[in-house]
N, C-alpha and C positions, 0 to 999 in steps of 0.2 A: 442664194439660199434654197432649199427646199422647201416647197408646199407642205405645209404641216399634217392637209388634209391626205395627201398621198403617202404620208409614210405611218408606218405600220407597226405600234409598238412593239418591242420585246417580250412585255407582259402577253401580249394578246396572240404574237406570233407562236407564242411557248405554253398558251392558256394557263398560265400560271399566275395566280393572283398575289403570288408573294411577290411577285418584281413591278406590282402597280405601284405608284406615288398614291400616299393618301386623298390627293386630289383625284388622280383617275377614278380611284373606287368610290369617291365622292359623287363624280359624274356619275358611274355606273351604279348607284345607288338610285339617284335620283330616277333614272329612265326605268329601272326595275320596279320605283315604286308606283310610277305614273303609269307603267305596261303593265302590271300584275294589279293595281288598286289596294296596296296595302297602307291602312288606315293607322298605324302606328309605327315608331319606327326607334332604334338606340340603335348610338354611334358608338362605341367604346375606340379610345384613343390609347397607344402607349411610346411614350420617349424613352429608350433603354442608350440612346447616346452618352449618359452620363455614369452608367457601370450598374443603375437601380434601373427598376422598372416602376417608371412615372406614368399613374394612369389617372385618366377621365374621363366623362361621356356626355353627349349630349342627349335628350329625348323629348321623342313630341307623341303625346298622349297618353304615354303610360304611366300607372302610380306603382309606388316603390315595391306591393309585393308581385306586381306583373313584369317588373324588371328582374328583380331572382328570379323569377319561376322561366322566363327566357334566357337569362345565362346560366339557369341549370339543363336546360334543354340542350342550348347550343353545347355546351361542356360535352354534354353525353352524346351530341353529333359529331361531336372534334375529339370524343375519346373514340367512337367506332371509327373514323376516319384513319387513324392512328393505328387500329387493331386490336386495340386494348379491352373492348367492349364487344361482343358478338355485334351482327346488323340487325338481327331480329328481336334486341332486347330495345324497348319503348320506355 
C-alpha cells in the first residue's frame, strides 16, 4: 500500500475545495486558525444526501449576533465569487 504522506489528494492538486472531504477541510481549518491567529470560528455543516438540506453548526467564541454577521458577510463574499455582486461592494 502506498504511503499516505506521498499521496497528493485530488482536491489539493486541483486547488478546488469542493473536492475536499469534511475531514480535510477541518484539518486545513485548524492549520489556518493556528497560523493566522483567528480567535473565533464557526463551522457550518450540510447533509444533502437525503434530498433535503439538513444543516447544523459548531461555534467557538461567537455570540448570536456575530454568527448572523459572519454568515451575512460570507454570503456577500460568495455572491461576489459567483459574479452576482461587483467586487467593489463591501
